[in-house]
N, C-alpha and C positions, 0 to 999 in steps of 0.2 A: 521378362526377356532373359534368355540364357546369358550368363556372364561373358561368354566369349564373343558376343556380337559386336561389343565395343572395340575388340582387338582383331576384328576380321581382316584388317588390312595386312596383318602379319601372318607369317606361316610358321610351321613347327617341323622339326626333323626327328624321326624316330629311327633308331638303328637296331637291327637284330643280327647278332653275331652267332651263326650257327656252325655246325661241324661240316656242313657241305657248302654253304654259301653265306655271304654277308649282304644284307639289304639295308638300304636307307630309304625311308619313305618320307616324302614332302607332303605335309598335310596343311590345307587351308581350313581353319575352323569354320564350320557351317557350310563348306563346299566339298569336303572329302579329300581323298588322296589325289594329288596332282601329278606325281611322278615317283617312280621307284627306281633306284640305282642298285645294280646287283654286281657283286664281285665273287669270284670263287674263293673259298677258304682253302688255302694251300695246306695239304696234309702229307706228311712224310712218314713212311713205314720203316719198321726194322724187322729183322727176322724174329719169328716167334709171335707175331701178331701185334707187336707194339706200334703205336702211331703217336705222332706229335705235330704240333704247329710251332712255327717260329714267331716270337713276339713281333719282330720287325715286319714281317709279312702281314700279320693281322693288322697291325697299326696302319700300315701303308694302305691296305685295302679299305679300312674304315675311313680314313682321311680322304681317299679318292672317291668313295661313294658319297660322303658328305659334300664334298666340293662340287660334284655333279648336281646334287640337289640344290645347293646355293646358287648355281648357275641357272637352273630352271626357275628358281624363285624370282629372279630378276630384282625388281625394286621392292618386292614384298619380302624383305630379308627375314630369314627365320628368327624368331624371338627366343628360342631355346632348343636344346638337343636332349633327347632321352635315349638311354642306352639299355638294351636287353641282351642277354647272351645265354649260350649254353652254360649249364652249371657244372659243378664238380672240378672243371679244369682251372688251373691257375699257374702262377710263376712267382718265384722269389723276387723281391724288390730290394735293391741295394741302397746304400747310404746316400746315393746321388739320385734316388727316385728312378733308377733305370731297371728294367726287367733283366733277370739273369737266367741264362740257359734256355731250356725248351718248355713248352706248355704241353704236358701229356694230354692226349685226347681223352675225352670223358670215358670212352670205351676201352682204353688201353688196359690189357689184362695183367701187365707186368707186376703191379703191387699186390698180387694175390697172397703172397706169404705175409705181407704186412697186414692185410685185412684179417687173415686167420690169427695173427698174433694179437691183434686188438680183441678179437672174440675171446681168446684165451685169457687175456688180461682183465677184461670187464665182464664179458658174458654177453651173448646176443640179446637176451631178454632185457638186461640192464641198459645196454646201448640203445635198444629201441625205446624203452621207457623214458630216456632222456632226449634222444635226438629224433625219434620217429623213423630211424633207418636201420637196415640190417648191415653188418660189417661186410662190405664188398670192395673190391679193388678200384671201382670207379670213383669212390668218394675221396674228397680232398685230404682227409687225415691220413688215409693209407698212402696216398701219393706223396705227401710230405715225408712220411716215414721211409718210403722207397728212395726219395731223393737224398735224405740224410745218409742212407746206406750206400747208394750207387752213385751219387753225384756229390760227394762230400765237398768238393771245391766250390760248387755252386751254393750248397747249403750254408757254408760258412760265411758267405756274402749276404745272406738273408738278414734284412733288418725288418722287413714287413712282408706280409703275404697278400697277393692280390689275385682274385679270380679274373676271368677275361674281361667282363664288363668294367670291373674296378680298375683293371690295368688301363683300359681305354680312358676311363674317367680321370685317372691320375695323369695320363699323357696330355689330356686337354686342359686340365685345371691345376695340376700340381697338388691336388688333394685326394686322399684315399677314403672312400666310403662305399657302403653297399646298401642293399635292401635285404629284408629278412627272408624273402623268398630265395635268394641266393645263398645267404648265410646258412640257412637250414639244410643245404645240400652238402655240407662240409663233413658231417659226422663229428662235429665239435661245437654244435650250437644247441642250447637247450630250448626246445620248441615250446615249452610251457612258460618259461620266464622270458623267452625271446632275448637271451643274452648269451655271450660266449661262455663255454664250459671250460673253466681254467684247468680242471683235472685232466680232461680229455686232451686239451692242447698240450698240457705238460708232458704227455706221453711222447709228443713229437718235439720236445724241447722248445715249445713256443708258449707265449702268454697272450692274454686277451689284448694287451696294448700293441701286439704285433699283427693284429688282425684289423681289417677295415672297420670303421665306425659304422653302426647300423643306424640308418636314417629313416624317419617316416616317409611313406610314399609321397613324392611330390616335392620334397625339400631338396634343393640343389646341392650337389657336392660342392660346387663352387662355380666361378665364372671362367670363361676362356682366358688363358694367359695371353700375353701379347704375341708370343711366338706362335701359339696355336691359332689365334685369331688371324694372324697374317697368312698362315698356311691355308686356312679355310675360307678366307674372304669374308669374315664376319667381324663385328665389333668386339673388341676386348671386353671381357666381363659377361658376355652372353651366358646365361645359366645353363648348366649341364646337370642332368639328374640321372640316377640309376633306376631304371624301370623294373629290373628284377630278372628272374629266371625266364627264359624265352616262353615256356609253357604258360607261366602266370601272366606275362605281358600279352600273350595271345588271348588268355582269358579276359583280360581287360578290353582288348580290341574287339572281342566277340560278344562283350556284354555278359560274360559268365561270372557274375559278381554277387550272387545271393546263395545262401545255404540251400542245397537241393539242386542247384544248377549243375549241369554236366557238360564237359568239353571232351570231344574226341579230337585230338591234334595229331594230324598225319604228316609225317615227314620221312626221313630215312628210318627213324624209329617212330613208334606211335605211343601216345599217352592217353589213357582214359582216366579222367579226373573229375572227381566229385567235390564240389565246394561244401565245407562244413563250418559250423560256428566255432569250433575248436579242434585242435589235433585229436585224432582218434587213436589212442595208444593201447589198444586192446591186444591181448595175445593172439586172438584169432586173426586180426589184421596182420600182425607180424608173421604168423605161420603161413598165412596165405601168400606171402611174397609181396604185399603191398607196402607202400610207405606213406607217411603222413607228415605234413609241414605246414609252413606259413604261406598263406596267399600274399601276393604283393600288396594287396589292400590291407591295411592295418585293421586288426580285429577279426579277420577271417582266416580260415585254414582250409586244408583239402586232404583227401585221401586219393592216391593215384596208383595205377598199375601200368606197366609198360610192356610193349612188344618191341624188342630191339631190332627186329627185322620186319619192317613194313614196306616203305619205299625201297629199302635195301634189297628186298626180295625181287622187285622189278629190275633193279640195277643188275643184280646177279644174273637173272634170266636172260636179259637182253645181251649182256656181255658174254654169257656162256653159250647161248644157242642162236643168237641173231648177229653176232659180230660178223663182218664181211658182207652182210646182205645188201649194204648200201653201195658196194663197189669200191675198188682201190683208189679211185680218184677223189673221193669225197673227203672234205676237211674234217677235223675233229668235231666241231660243233654240228656240221651237217650230218656226220656219221651218227652222232648220238640221236639227233632228231629223227633221222630215218629209221634207226632201230626201234625207238619208241613208237613211231607211227606203225611199224610192222607189228609190234606187240599189241597195239590197239586193234589192228586188223584181225589178229588171231583171236582176240576177245570177241570181236563182232561175229567171227565165223563160229565160235563156240555157242553163241546164242544166249538167251536170258539166264540160263542156269536154274538150279545148281547142276554141276556136272557130276559124273559118277566118281572119278578118282578123288580120294581124300588127301589132303596135305596138312601135315603138322608143320607150321610155318617158322621153325625155330633155327633160322640160319645162324643166329648168334646166341643160342641158348634161350631158356624161358625164364622170365622174371616173375610173372604173376599170371594166374594163380599157381601155387606150388613151384616155387623157384627151383630151377635145375639148370645150372650153367652148361651142363654136358649134353642137354637136349639138342637135337639136330634137326635139319630140314629133311622131312620124310614124305614120300609119296606112297600111298596105299591104294591098291586096286587098279593099277595100271595094266592095261592089256595091249595086245598087239594092234587092236582096232583103234587105240587112242593115238593122237598125234600132238604136235606142239600146241595147237589151239586148246586141246583139253588140259594140257599141262598148265598153260598160261592161266586159264580160267580157274582151274583147281587151286592154284596159288592165291589168286584173289579171293576165292571162297573161303580157303583155309584161314587166311588173315582176318577176313570178316567174322568167321566162326569164333576165333580166338577172342576178338574184341567183344563179341556178345557174351562169351564166357566171363571175361573180366567184368563187364558191366553187371551181369547177373550176380556175381560174387560181391561186387561193391554194394549193390542194393541189399543182398542178404546180410552181409556182415555189419552194415551200418543201420539196417532197418529203414532204409530210405527208398520209397518208391521212385523210380526213374521215369517220369512222365514225358520228358523230351531230352534230346541230346543235340548239342550244337557241334557241327563238323567243320574243321578248318584244316588248312595246310595244302601242300601241293597235290596230295592224293585226290582232292576233290575234283580235279580235272578228269579223272578216270570215271566216266559215267557208269560203266558196269559196276565198278567197285561201289560207288555211291548207291546205286539201286539195290545191290546186295545187302548193304547196311540198312537201307530203308525197309527191306523185306524182313530182316532179322530183328529189328528193334533193339532193345525195348523202347517203348514210347514212340513219339514222333520224331522225325529227323529234320533238323533245320540246318541248311548249309550256308555258312557264312560267305558272303559274296567275295570278300577280298582274300587273295591268296596269301597276303602278308599281314595276318592279324597280329603277330608279335611286333612288327615294326609299327603298325598302327597304334597298338597299345603303348609302345614306347613314346610315340609322338604325343599321345594323350597325357602321359605323365609329364612330358616336356611342357605341355600347356599348363599343367598344375604348377610347375616350377616357376614360370614367368608370369602367372597371373592371368593367362588367357582364359582359364577356367577357374571359377571360384570354389569348386568342389568336385569330388569324384562324380557326384550325380550330374553336374554340369558337363563334365568331360564325356560322360557316357552318352550324351545326346549325339556325339560324333562317332560312337562305336559303329562297327559295320552292320548294315542291314543284312538280312538272311532270307533264304528262300526255303519253303517247306518242300520236301521231296517225299513222295508216296510210292508205294508199290501196290500192284493189284492184289486182291484177296487171294487169287490163285497162286501168284508167285509167292506171296507171304506164307501160305500154307506149305508150299513145296520146300522153301528154305527152312521153315520151322521144323518140318519133318526131317530134312537132311541133317539139321543141327542136332535135334533132340534124339533121333533114332539112330543116327549113323556116326556123326563126327564126335559128339561129346562122349558116347559110350566107348568108342574106339580109343579116344585119347585118355579116358579115365583108366581103361584096361591097360593100356600101354604104361601108364603112370604106376599102376599097382604092380605091374610085372618088374618094376625095379628101374625104369628109365629115369625116374625122378624121385626126389625126396623132399 
């Protein structure tokens, strides 16, 4: 009998702190997700593309979402809380354990000079050999260097550094700890030894003792403090665990936990992730724009490529071309829903696809393959006979083509046949997008049923922390089920031809003409 059956009267809470929204999922072991509380992640922008979050707003939203789940639990009080979050972003912690200043968004481009300086100091190849990452402005080490230069008053108050999940864990328990899947996104963590790299941290005037302790998956950071327990309506001492990077928590929630498993995680950005037995630190992986790091599950690793504008493409399109379509009297939420409904109608009007126009979907640059931060969103082949429906469908097709390219390159560079891909995230609600992915492959497509795989994965880690599950294997009994999605042979043939004969050659030609390096 699974270990959790004896604890079935209790519930668990998993929190996923994303750059767009914060979700808390209430899970009953053996019965599935009972409730999901959602809050917007407040984001503030500055001139030049900078973006940040305020710690107080993030903490308030997390607390509010947890309280909502506790209320829905009723007498089945949650036995533990697991926390997953966006990676790379973080904040200084002062001597009173309080966050100082702002949390730079993971995609904030302002630390670009600092990333370039790191490359000059260490070398891109050496950095990759130690961390599995390329020197980019999104990573924590570049952000800390920027903070030291641009926010000196905040930096001088730094006693420890916390990522977003670690900041929440500290707020709830008074203890600072993390998971290797978050630590490995800092550009200051040795992914082979799974320890903090003192030399790299020293470049930012930090030491390993100022970074969070890296705990095994499922080990609690600590228990709720009396103050946090009162706020949340839970017993003091309730275990809190760090579940890791949101993509890795989603991998747990989706059951992507064995070497060779593949996850396509769709959000504002999209990640194509291959689970491996160890980090893949080859020069070909680095030159291809991929990164490698630690899975949230101890003893596993991954190779990942990203499309920074996936759901963000849809947001851009509806805000650019469909704003005002819902009428002046509509409220903000209704307006957003009406715009998205009209976008879906445009896709229905375009038909099954593929459409004639080609799109290179690089609204925020291209990460992999062939990283190029200057790459832009481009339409090719638009004619006067094309309308908004063709443009909308072309964007969806273009994003799907790019993910096929990433998956093909992952298979080639690692020598791993990709027999099946699990799909998760908000994009799975877009049926045309899912069918396009099923038509393109590679392998069979399995759509995870829950929209909130990361929050579910965080709840499963919470169950490990409080003993509701005896092992990761036991916890995976409650991972999300999935549905296989297929495309007709004719549609597969048309998409395969459009990708191989038109999109990929056009993109490679564009690349060779100097748009990317």
